[in-house]
N, C-alpha and C positions, 0 to 999 in steps of 0.2 A: 520543653514544650514549644518554645519559640522557634525551634528549628523547623518543625513541621509546617507552620504557616509560611515561613520564609522559603522553604523548598517548594511548596505549592505555588507561591507567587512566582518564583523563578521559573518553575516548570511551565506555568500557564502563559507567562509573558515572553519567554525566550525560547525554550525548547520546543513546545508544541507548535508555535508558528513556523519555526525553522523546519521541523519534521514534516509538516503538511505542505510547505511551500514548494518543495522540490528544488530549492536554491542549491547552487553548487559552490563548492569552495574551489577557487582558482580554475573555474571552467569545467570542473569534473563532478559528476554525480557519484560520490563515493559510497559504495555499499558498506554499511556498518553493521556489526553484530547487534542483535537485540534479543532480550529474553522475554518471557511471558509478561512480567510486570511492566517492562518498558513498552511493549506493544499495547497492552491494556491501557496504560496511561495515555497513549495517543488516541486509542479508539474510544475510550470512555469520555474523554474531554473534548472531542471534536463536536462542534455545534450541529453538524449535519451528518447523515450516514456516510460511511467511508467504504470505498471499494478496495478490498484487499486482494491483490493479485498473487496467488500462490504459483510459484514457478521453479524450474531448475534448468541449469545450463544444458543438460543432456536431453531435455524434452523439446523435440522439434516443434510440436504444435504451440508450445509456450513461446518459443522464439518467433514463430510465424505470427502470433497474435500481438506481440509487443509493439510493432509499428502502428497498428490500429489503435491500441490503447494509448500510446504516446500522442497520436494525433487528436484523439478525443480529449485527453488531458489538456493539451495545448488549447484546444477550442473552448473548453468549458471551465478551466480552472478559475478564471476571473469571474465566473458566474456562481462559484461556490463548490465546484467538484473537488472532493477529497479522494485521493487515490494513493495507495502505497503498495509497493511490491514486497513480496516476502519470498526470499530464496530459501529453498529447502535442501540445497546441495549439501552433501555430507562433508565435503572438503573445505568448508569455510567460505567467507565472503569473496576471496580471490578467485573462486571458480566462476561466479557469475559476472564479476567486474568487467572482463573483456567484452562481454556481450552488451552490458549496460553502456559501455563506452562506444562500441562500434555502432550500436543502434541509437545512440544519443537519447536514451530513455530520460524523459524530463521529470518524472515523478520520483519521490524518494524510494529507494530500495534498501531493505534491511535483510540481513541474513539471520535466519532462525534455526536452520538445520532440522534434523530429525526430531529434536525435542519439541519444537513448535508444531511440526507436522502431527506428532502424537497428541499434543495438547489440544489442537483444534480439530482432531479426528479427520485429517486430510489423508485420503486413501487413493486419490487420483488427481492428476494434474494434466492440463491446466485447470485451475479452479479459481473462480472469483467468489469471494465472500462479501456480502453486503452486511456491514456491521453498524449498528446504531446504539450509542451509549454503552459500548462494550459487549453487546449481545449480537451474535450472528443471527440475522433475520432471514437470510437466503444464501444458498450455495448453488452456484452455476458451474456444473462440471463439463469439461470439454471445450474445445475451441469453438468460438461463435463468430458469426458474420458481423461485419461492421454495422449493418443496419440494426441487428439485434442489440449489440452493445450500445449503440447510440440511443435506442429506445430506452434501455435500462438506465443510462446516464440521465436522460431528460426526466424520467420518472423519479429518480433520486432527487434531482434538483427541484422538481415540483413538490415532493414530499418535504424537502428542506424549507421551502418557502411557506408551507402550511404549518410548520412547527412554531 
């Protein structure tokens, strides 16, 4: 029984802040595999809503939207914006990694493949899910303008301050 509180402490103090910070190891934002339990651990324990960006390397609108999302993350991360990418590519994390590198994506990107696409009922991309305490509160399907996305981010931050 002592292992569970120790794991929870380790997760809350070390893993969660690293996952949400977008920090890079040796200058690289490495795409790492994640399963449902791992993603739920991040999403349930985040203090504010999280913007989950569902994407794939083959999806042109996903790639086109990434620079805007990266700029918004850079602009608002110090104000509390939580954003994570979720690659749905069938071929593993190595498929999206070159795009993450080339576009200098600053937020953490995880690979969940088709299992997480099924689990979160993702049938179209690009897709942004707003998740609060592990529950999807909103799904935004399709590529959106920078002004739309910035309005969504500022609304999320306002909601976070109200919590």
